[in-house]
GUBATOR-188609 format. One line per field, with one value per residue (C-alpha): x, y, z; residue in three letters. Coordinates in nm, 4 decimals, always signed. Layout:
REM GUBATOR-188609
px <- [X, ...]
py <- [Y, ...]
pz <- [Z, ...]
code <- [ALA, ...]
***
This chain:
REM GUBATOR-188609
px <- [-1.2971, -1.3386, -1.1187, -1.0179, -1.0527, -0.8874, -1.1061, -0.9601, -0.7466, -0.8173, -0.6327, -0.2849, -0.0606, +0.1831, +0.5384, +0.8012, +1.1786, +1.3344, +1.6181, +1.8639, +1.7010, +1.3624, +1.6091, +1.6937, +1.3822, +1.2615, +1.4864, +1.4522, +1.0726, +1.1184, +1.3436, +1.0844, +0.8278, +1.0379, +1.1195, +0.7945, +0.6136, +0.9149, +0.7548, +0.4154, +0.5018, +0.7145, +0.4624, +0.1636, +0.4108, +0.4316, +0.0328, +0.0033, +0.2939, +0.0622, -0.2394, -0.0992, +0.0574, -0.2561, -0.2819, +0.0278, -0.0435, +0.1579, -0.0333, -0.0355, -0.2312, -0.4287, -0.5330, -0.7945, -1.1431, -1.4883, -1.7041, -1.9807, -2.0071, -1.9270, -1.8383, -1.5006, -1.4816, -1.4333, -1.3735, -1.1305, -1.1406, -0.8687, -0.9517, -1.0823, -0.9393, -0.8956, -1.0883, -0.8775, -0.9482, -1.2072, -0.9291, -0.5838, -0.4850, -0.4534, -0.7431, -0.9731, -0.6921, -0.7404, -1.0350, -0.8454, -0.4909, -0.2844, -0.1320, -0.4579, -0.5478, -0.2576, -0.3096, -0.6887, -0.7295, -0.3681, -0.3336, -0.6439, -0.8845, -0.6413, -0.6212, -0.9924, -0.9554, -0.6777, -0.8278, -1.1355, -0.9551, -0.7777, -1.0570, -1.2612, -0.9792, -1.0737, -1.4439, -1.7799, -1.7734, -1.4453, -1.5215, -1.9191, -1.9703, -1.8830, -2.2695, -2.3645, -2.0619, -2.1633, -2.5343, -2.4154, -2.2051, -2.4076, -2.6277, -2.3241, -2.1752, -1.8651, -1.8003, -1.7557, -1.4196, -1.5385, -1.8402, -1.6377, -1.3348, -1.5811, -1.8538, -1.5850, -1.4490, -1.7763, -1.8528, -1.5065, -1.5586, -1.9126, -1.7814, -1.4664, -1.7514, -1.9521, -1.6745, -1.5269, -1.2939, -1.4915, -1.7810, -2.0618, -2.2648, -2.6468, -2.8731, -3.0530, -3.3841, -3.5667, -3.3060, -3.3531, -3.7460, -3.7001, -3.4323, -3.6488, -3.9920, -3.7959, -3.5953, -3.7670, -3.4591, -3.0941, -2.9751, -3.1666, -3.0340, -2.7128, -2.7905, -2.9260, -2.6518, -2.3517, -2.5128, -2.5625, -2.1940, -2.0690, -2.2877, -2.1909, -1.9172, -1.5993, -1.6079, -1.8721, -2.0937, -2.3102, -2.5353, -2.7965, -3.0448, -3.3943, -3.5841, -3.9487, -3.9104, -3.8347, -3.5288, -3.3836, -3.0281, -2.8597, -2.5614, -2.4176, -2.1213, -1.7942, -1.8584, -2.2372, -2.3730, -2.7043, -2.6664, -2.7857, -3.0703, -3.3203, -3.1853, -3.0360, -2.7174, -2.7326, -2.4388, -2.2078, -1.9500, -1.6514, -1.6213, -1.3437, -1.0897, -0.8109, -1.0779, -1.0273, -0.6927, -0.4004, -0.5880, -0.8095, -0.6905, -0.9933, -1.1925, -1.4869, -1.6958, -1.5126, -1.4408, -1.8239, -1.9080, -1.6070, -1.7153, -2.0782, -1.9790, -1.7003, -1.6831, -2.0257, -2.0836, -2.4792, -2.4797, -2.3872, -2.6680, -2.8464, -2.7436, -2.7664, -3.1024, -3.2008, -3.0315]
py <- [+0.1877, -0.1663, -0.3622, -0.7262, -0.9007, -1.2392, -1.6019, -1.7385, -2.0042, -2.3721, -2.6501, -2.6157, -2.8757, -3.0638, -2.8449, -3.0746, -3.0143, -2.9378, -3.0694, -2.8608, -2.8991, -2.7859, -2.4651, -2.4181, -2.3994, -2.1970, -1.9127, -1.9047, -1.8427, -1.5893, -1.4026, -1.4373, -1.2962, -0.9891, -0.8778, -0.9379, -0.7471, -0.4342, -0.4563, -0.4187, -0.1117, +0.0684, +0.0516, +0.1578, +0.4684, +0.5896, +0.5635, +0.7336, +1.0174, +1.0636, +1.1209, +1.3531, +1.5575, +1.6486, +1.9239, +2.0353, +2.0649, +1.7983, +1.6294, +1.2619, +1.1216, +0.8941, +1.1947, +1.2482, +1.0828, +1.1996, +1.1590, +1.4144, +1.3407, +1.5858, +1.2792, +1.3451, +1.5610, +1.2751, +1.2919, +0.9646, +0.9049, +1.1279, +1.4409, +1.5468, +1.5467, +1.7901, +1.6643, +1.5774, +1.7769, +1.6043, +1.6292, +1.7426, +2.1064, +2.2522, +2.0409, +2.3771, +2.5986, +2.8572, +2.9627, +2.8854, +2.8311, +2.5590, +2.8520, +2.9307, +2.6410, +2.5405, +2.8512, +2.7977, +2.4603, +2.3252, +2.6415, +2.7698, +2.4961, +2.2708, +2.5943, +2.5504, +2.2136, +2.2444, +2.5163, +2.2822, +1.9887, +2.2439, +2.3996, +2.0823, +1.8797, +1.7695, +1.9075, +1.7231, +1.8328, +1.5847, +1.3002, +1.4734, +1.5012, +1.8113, +1.9017, +1.8328, +2.0559, +2.3480, +2.3145, +2.3186, +2.6296, +2.8443, +3.0567, +3.0293, +3.3818, +3.1971, +2.9431, +3.2174, +3.0705, +2.7608, +2.7935, +3.0232, +2.7649, +2.4457, +2.5964, +2.7062, +2.3623, +2.2484, +2.5531, +2.4564, +2.1433, +2.2078, +2.4088, +2.1940, +1.9855, +2.2542, +2.2909, +2.0051, +2.0555, +2.1289, +2.2154, +2.5327, +2.4088, +2.3860, +2.2163, +1.9326, +1.7270, +1.8378, +2.0671, +2.2850, +2.2619, +2.3276, +2.6441, +2.7361, +2.7602, +2.9819, +3.1824, +3.2582, +3.0914, +3.0188, +3.3352, +3.4329, +3.2562, +3.3137, +3.7427, +3.6852, +3.4148, +3.7288, +3.9445, +3.8062, +3.7113, +4.0165, +4.2358, +4.0423, +4.3035, +4.1951, +3.7842, +3.5441, +3.3526, +3.3325, +2.9948, +2.8324, +2.6514, +2.4487, +2.6089, +2.5049, +2.3403, +2.6938, +2.7706, +2.9914, +3.2409, +3.3524, +3.5348, +3.4821, +3.6898, +3.5260, +3.1945, +3.1808, +2.8295, +2.7322, +2.4183, +2.6042, +2.8675, +2.5280, +2.5252, +2.2443, +2.3680, +2.3204, +2.5529, +2.7924, +3.0242, +3.1398, +3.5127, +3.5877, +3.6574, +3.4416, +3.2427, +3.4817, +3.7428, +3.5337, +3.4906, +3.8480, +4.0836, +4.2685, +4.1659, +3.9555, +3.9582, +3.8485, +3.5592, +3.4566, +3.4321, +3.1886, +3.0094, +3.0368, +2.9654, +2.6888, +2.5661, +2.4625, +2.1355, +2.0732, +1.7126, +1.7854, +2.0088, +1.7656, +1.5075, +1.7446, +1.8606, +1.4588, +1.3759]
pz <- [+0.5974, +0.6295, +0.9198, +0.8150, +1.1435, +1.2047, +1.2618, +1.5966, +1.5258, +1.5491, +1.7232, +1.6249, +1.4793, +1.7216, +1.6688, +1.5341, +1.5011, +1.1856, +1.0057, +0.7925, +0.4834, +0.6402, +0.7914, +0.4566, +0.3118, +0.5826, +0.5463, +0.1949, +0.2701, +0.5365, +0.2562, -0.0297, +0.2164, +0.3538, -0.0029, -0.1309, +0.1733, +0.1110, -0.2415, -0.1467, +0.1622, -0.1387, -0.3406, -0.1099, +0.0133, -0.3123, -0.3743, -0.0206, -0.1977, -0.4844, -0.2730, -0.0384, -0.2756, -0.4664, -0.1921, -0.2394, -0.6108, -0.7543, -1.0347, -1.1203, -1.4535, -1.1469, -0.9941, -1.2133, -1.3147, -1.4117, -1.1547, -1.1026, -0.7641, -0.4635, -0.2875, -0.4274, -0.1104, +0.1206, +0.4984, +0.5880, +0.9303, +1.0366, +0.8199, +0.5003, +0.1998, -0.1276, -0.3957, -0.7116, -1.0460, -1.2991, -1.5348, -1.6037, -1.5808, -1.8642, -1.9850, -1.9728, -2.1681, -2.3543, -2.1446, -1.8032, -1.7738, -1.5986, -1.4091, -1.2734, -1.2064, -1.0484, -0.7591, -0.7698, -0.6686, -0.5704, -0.3009, -0.2421, -0.2563, -0.0552, +0.1824, +0.2608, +0.3238, +0.5668, +0.7329, +0.7607, +0.8843, +1.2205, +1.2889, +1.3227, +1.5272, +1.8601, +1.8001, +1.8027, +1.4049, +1.3647, +1.1413, +1.0098, +0.6861, +0.4972, +0.4518, +0.8551, +0.9538, +0.7026, +0.7941, +1.1641, +1.1049, +0.8935, +1.1759, +1.4482, +1.4479, +1.6993, +1.3963, +1.0962, +1.0297, +0.9702, +0.7836, +0.5359, +0.4636, +0.4743, +0.2639, -0.0118, +0.0019, -0.1328, -0.3401, -0.5411, -0.5723, -0.7199, -0.9376, -1.0944, -1.1910, -1.3246, -1.6159, -1.8687, -2.1630, -2.4894, -2.2363, -2.3746, -2.6241, -2.5526, -2.2988, -2.4412, -2.3469, -2.0361, -1.8548, -2.2514, -2.1924, -1.8210, -1.9310, -2.1753, -2.0246, -1.7019, -1.8777, -2.2470, -2.4351, -2.2962, -2.4606, -2.2053, -1.9628, -2.0222, -1.9866, -1.6440, -1.5357, -1.6220, -1.5061, -1.1870, -1.1846, -1.2822, -1.0395, -0.7834, -0.5420, -0.4825, -0.3945, -0.4222, -0.6873, -0.9486, -0.9233, -1.1311, -0.8363, -0.8259, -0.5522, -0.4965, -0.8271, -0.9806, -1.1491, -1.0783, -1.0994, -0.7764, -0.6797, -0.3056, -0.1641, -0.0087, +0.0847, +0.1034, -0.0298, -0.1484, +0.0456, +0.3608, +0.1630, +0.0759, -0.2894, -0.5171, -0.6918, -1.0669, -1.1953, -1.0460, -1.1688, -0.9062, -0.9442, -0.6731, -0.8374, -0.7787, -1.0714, -1.3067, -1.2522, -1.4245, -1.7520, -1.7380, -1.5031, -1.4424, -1.6907, -1.5165, -1.7974, -2.0264, -1.7785, -1.7465, -2.1272, -2.1533, -1.8985, -2.0547, -2.4314, -2.3673, -1.9960, -1.8996, -1.8491, -1.9377, -1.8970, -1.5248, -1.4820, -1.5793, -1.3907, -1.0670, -1.2238, -1.1607, -0.8114]
code <- [MET, THR, VAL, ASN, VAL, PRO, LYS, ALA, PRO, GLY, LYS, LEU, PRO, ALA, PRO, ARG, LEU, LEU, GLY, LEU, ALA, ASP, ARG, ARG, ASP, SER, VAL, THR, HIS, LEU, THR, VAL, ASP, VAL, GLN, ARG, ASP, ARG, ARG, ARG, ASP, ALA, PHE, GLN, SER, ARG, ARG, GLN, PHE, LEU, ALA, CYS, THR, ALA, GLY, GLY, CYS, LEU, TYR, SER, LEU, SER, ALA, TYR, GLY, ASN, ASP, PHE, SER, LEU, SER, MET, THR, THR, ARG, SER, ILE, MET, ALA, LEU, GLU, LEU, PRO, SER, LEU, PRO, TYR, LEU, PRO, ASN, ALA, LEU, GLU, PRO, TYR, ILE, SER, ALA, ARG, THR, LEU, GLU, PHE, HIS, HIS, GLY, LYS, HIS, HIS, ALA, THR, TYR, VAL, ALA, ASN, THR, ASN, ALA, LEU, THR, LYS, ASP, THR, PRO, LEU, ALA, GLY, LYS, SER, LEU, GLU, ASP, VAL, ILE, LYS, ALA, THR, ALA, ASP, ASP, THR, GLU, LYS, THR, GLY, LEU, PHE, ASN, ASN, ALA, ALA, GLN, VAL, TRP, ASN, HIS, THR, PHE, PHE, TRP, ASN, SER, MET, LYS, PRO, GLY, GLY, GLY, GLY, VAL, PRO, THR, GLY, ASP, LEU, ALA, SER, TRP, ILE, ASN, GLY, THR, PHE, GLY, SER, LEU, GLU, ASN, PHE, LYS, GLU, ASN, PHE, LYS, LYS, ALA, ALA, VAL, THR, GLN, PHE, GLY, SER, GLY, TRP, ALA, TRP, LEU, VAL, LEU, GLU, ASN, GLY, THR, LEU, LYS, VAL, THR, GLN, THR, ALA, ASN, ALA, ASP, THR, PRO, LEU, VAL, HIS, GLY, GLN, LYS, ALA, LEU, LEU, THR, CYS, ASP, VAL, TRP, GLU, HIS, ALA, TYR, TYR, LEU, ASP, TYR, GLN, ASN, ARG, ARG, PRO, ASP, PHE, VAL, GLN, ALA, PHE, LEU, ASP, HIS, LEU, VAL, ASP, TRP, ASP, ALA, VAL, THR, ARG, ALA, LEU, SER, THR]
***
């Protein structure tokens, strides 16, 4: 946050008595200034309302962008903020419905953000970056609740950015070469990734990660994340039931297949690999 500090005033001019015309002008200017300030404050209040209601699942067109950066999960001076979706809620249909995103992003993800804020309030971790909070609590059994919520904020933000409308298809360039060199073909990669996602017992995540210069498909349970295992996350699929149950019920394999064939943002994977 930038704080503008006003310059110290120089020598003030000597006061003068105001005539009637001067007083009229002063009142007119004051009225105009007050009206302008009220319009400005009202505009700022509307902007603040739209920003705040993202956590309550009220969406505005201005709330969506296409920046892959996980800096969308930001912490202001006071609190962690729910990152907006990088697309409209209905943009992934028919593979993920707006109804699913309404609950998944607007309720589940928002709750993880709220819980993380509540658990870091008035502690040394208040105001720390999300990544710092996750790493500081990963091995602390007394802070398991905070780790779970903070890691879920990070995992979900990464998941939203692993997808795009009109996704799927095939990777290109160096990424295609890496996948073919590691897994033999894109189809073999998909089989490995789908197996990791489908066989993850209970809740969790399937990942494509980079570890020690090698591509790997992994799975993590619950809120666990590659961030604390020395791995760079490149792609993830959420296999918690709330990610797919409204659209697929118990058909997790169908959800994962739709994710791989129609939703994966290979450009995002390429950017993650190069950073």
